[in-house]
ROMARVEX-143939 format. One line per 5 residues: their letters; for each residue x, y, z of C-alpha. Coordinates in nm, 2 decimals. Example, Ala and Ser with C-alpha at 12.3 -4.5 7.8 and 13.67 -1.06 7.14 Angstrom:
BEGIN
as) 1.23/-0.45/0.78  1.37/-0.11/0.71
END
This chain:
BEGIN
xxxxx) -2.72/1.89/2.29  -2.93/1.57/2.35  -2.61/1.38/2.43  -2.49/1.65/2.66  -2.82/1.63/2.85
xxxxx) -2.79/1.26/2.89  -2.43/1.30/3.02  -2.54/1.57/3.27  -2.79/1.33/3.42  -2.50/1.09/3.49
xxxxx) -2.31/1.38/3.66  -2.59/1.49/3.89  -2.67/1.40/4.25  -3.03/1.50/4.36  -3.05/1.60/4.72
xxxxx) -3.41/1.59/4.84  -3.45/1.85/5.12  -3.68/1.68/5.38  -3.58/1.87/5.69  -3.90/2.09/5.71
xxxxx) -4.13/2.03/6.00  -4.51/2.05/5.93  -4.58/2.29/6.23  -4.87/2.45/6.05  -5.01/2.10/5.99
xxxxx) -4.97/1.98/6.34  -4.61/1.87/6.35  -4.41/1.58/6.22  -4.23/1.55/5.89  -4.40/1.76/5.62
xxxxx) -4.25/1.54/5.35  -4.45/1.24/5.49  -4.79/1.42/5.47  -5.02/1.23/5.24  -5.13/1.37/4.90
xxxxx) -5.36/1.15/4.70  -5.28/0.86/4.93  -4.90/0.90/4.89  -4.64/1.09/5.09  -4.53/1.42/4.94
xxxxx) -4.18/1.28/4.93  -4.31/1.00/4.70  -4.45/1.26/4.45  -4.11/1.44/4.45  -3.91/1.11/4.40
xxxxx) -4.14/1.01/4.11  -4.07/1.33/3.93  -3.70/1.36/4.00  -3.60/0.99/3.96  -3.62/0.99/3.57
xxxxx) -3.39/1.30/3.56  -3.09/1.17/3.75  -2.92/0.85/3.84  -2.84/0.93/4.20  -3.06/1.06/4.48
xxxxx) -3.03/1.11/4.86  -3.26/1.24/5.13  -3.13/1.52/5.35  -3.30/1.50/5.69  -3.19/1.50/6.05
xxxxx) -3.30/1.26/6.32  -3.38/0.90/6.30  -3.34/0.79/5.93  -3.57/0.48/5.98  -3.88/0.69/5.92
xxxxx) -3.77/0.72/5.56  -3.67/0.35/5.52  -3.95/0.26/5.28  -3.82/0.50/5.01  -3.50/0.30/4.96
xxxxx) -3.27/0.60/4.95  -2.98/0.69/5.17  -3.07/0.95/5.44  -2.79/1.20/5.52  -2.78/1.44/5.82
xxxxx) -2.67/1.80/5.78  -2.29/1.83/5.78  -2.32/2.15/5.99  -2.51/2.16/6.32  -2.80/2.38/6.42
xxxxx) -3.07/2.31/6.17  -2.95/2.59/5.94  -3.20/2.54/5.66  -3.18/2.47/5.29  -2.83/2.60/5.24
xxxxx) -2.71/2.34/5.49  -2.89/2.07/5.29  -2.72/2.20/4.97  -2.38/2.19/5.14  -2.46/1.84/5.26
xxxxx) -2.53/1.72/4.91  -2.21/1.88/4.78  -2.01/1.71/5.06  -2.17/1.37/5.01  -2.11/1.38/4.64
xxxxx) -1.74/1.46/4.68  -1.69/1.18/4.94  -1.90/0.91/4.77  -1.94/0.98/4.40  -1.63/1.11/4.23
xxxxx) -1.80/1.13/3.89  -2.06/1.37/4.02  -2.01/1.73/3.91  -2.35/1.89/4.01  -2.60/1.88/4.29
xxxxx) -2.97/1.93/4.22  -3.15/2.06/4.52  -3.53/2.03/4.55  -3.78/2.07/4.84  -3.99/1.77/4.93
xxxxx) -4.31/1.97/4.98  -4.34/2.05/4.61  -4.53/1.77/4.44  -4.56/1.93/4.10  -4.19/1.96/4.01
xxxxx) -4.14/1.96/3.63  -4.03/1.64/3.46  -3.79/1.85/3.25  -3.64/2.04/3.54  -3.28/1.91/3.50
xxxxx) -3.28/1.96/3.12  -3.40/2.32/3.14  -3.17/2.42/3.43  -2.87/2.27/3.23  -2.98/2.46/2.92
xxxxx) -2.99/2.78/3.12  -2.63/2.71/3.23  -2.51/2.63/2.88  -2.66/2.95/2.74  -2.49/3.17/3.00
xxxxx) -2.24/3.41/2.84  -1.96/3.31/3.08  -1.97/2.95/2.95  -1.73/2.93/2.66  -1.68/2.56/2.65
xxxxx) -1.97/2.36/2.81  -1.75/2.04/2.79  -1.54/2.19/3.07  -1.83/2.24/3.31  -1.73/2.16/3.67
xxxxx) -1.36/2.20/3.59  -1.35/2.58/3.59  -1.26/2.82/3.87  -1.56/2.87/4.11  -1.60/3.24/4.02
xxxxx) -1.66/3.15/3.65  -1.88/2.84/3.69  -2.25/2.90/3.65  -2.54/2.75/3.84  -2.91/2.78/3.77
xxxxx) -3.23/2.80/3.96  -3.59/2.79/3.86  -3.83/3.08/3.81  -4.21/3.09/3.77  -4.47/3.36/3.79
xxxxx) -4.20/3.62/3.81  -4.05/3.47/4.12  -3.72/3.29/4.17  -3.70/2.96/4.35  -3.34/2.93/4.47
xxxxx) -3.40/2.61/4.66  -3.48/2.44/4.32  -3.13/2.47/4.17  -2.84/2.31/4.00  -2.52/2.37/4.20
xxxxx) -2.16/2.31/4.08  -1.94/2.12/4.32  -1.68/2.40/4.29  -1.90/2.62/4.51  -1.85/2.39/4.81
xxxxx) -1.57/2.59/4.98  -1.75/2.92/4.94  -2.07/2.77/5.08  -1.88/2.63/5.38  -1.74/2.98/5.45
xxxxx) -2.08/3.14/5.40  -2.25/2.91/5.65  -1.99/2.85/5.91  -1.78/3.17/5.91  -2.03/3.44/5.79
xxxxx) -2.35/3.29/5.93  -2.53/3.33/5.60  -2.85/3.13/5.59  -3.05/3.28/5.30  -2.98/3.13/4.96
xxxxx) -3.02/3.47/4.79  -2.76/3.62/5.02  -2.51/3.34/4.93  -2.57/3.35/4.55  -2.59/3.73/4.49
xxxxx) -2.22/3.74/4.40  -2.22/3.42/4.20  -2.33/3.34/3.85  -2.68/3.19/3.91  -2.88/3.18/3.59
xxxxx) -3.26/3.12/3.58  -3.47/2.88/3.39  -3.82/3.01/3.35  -4.12/2.78/3.38  -4.49/2.85/3.31
xxxxx) -4.72/2.88/3.61  -5.03/2.79/3.40  -5.23/2.59/3.47  -5.03/2.48/3.78  -4.72/2.65/3.92
xxxxx) -4.48/2.36/3.92  -4.30/2.50/4.23  -4.61/2.52/4.45  -4.52/2.41/4.79  -4.74/2.27/5.07
xxxxx) -4.73/2.44/5.40  -5.08/2.41/5.55  -5.37/2.17/5.54  -5.56/2.41/5.30  -5.25/2.39/5.07
xxxxx) -5.28/2.01/5.08  -5.65/2.02/5.00  -5.59/2.26/4.71  -5.31/2.03/4.58  -5.56/1.74/4.59
xxxxx) -5.80/1.95/4.37  -5.52/2.05/4.13  -5.41/1.69/4.09  -5.76/1.58/4.02  -5.82/1.86/3.77
xxxxx) -5.49/1.78/3.60  -5.58/1.41/3.58  -5.92/1.49/3.42  -5.75/1.73/3.17  -5.51/1.45/3.07
xxxxx) -5.80/1.21/3.03  -5.97/1.45/2.79  -5.66/1.51/2.57  -5.64/1.30/2.25  -5.41/1.01/2.27
END
């Protein structure tokens, strides 16, 4: 299994969903709001970078505002600011066109600074344990109806934006977005095999997202409390 987990990292594109506007924080890019002196996007990159060998930022508008992060910035492949599903589809399209070895797209929001460092491993383990997977060596090569994806769960709540998506779902997602007008991830995945990987929400829910200035202040407190806890633990 350790070898398979290493292989899956080589097969994954992480798409960092940075399209959210911080309207409840006064406007601008939410992902560029500062937490502990660093943009929220930096916190997300630092947590996802060890888990995959390829990352892109999904954001519309002038890409120069993200130049300091050293990652390619990719606009939505469908017009109209259609939300996270459009970002997922953009990641799938980009992988198909640019990285033929990629079999999976990991989607994560860029306003979630506490994402787990073992996110990819545990999503992949959830996929491998699914009953419909007979031969995990054939992942990404099966028919789309039998291929399994996985999303995160914490505190009894699913987080479908934090998910591992097989490339074979690309055509279905195109149809859902463009032909059917489906925008909610749960509406798209209800007929697909989307497993869950459960994470503890104690002491910090790793999928806490930042929407308001009070959220940002609370995240500062959580980061400081976590740092102090780590300092107290035996080395």
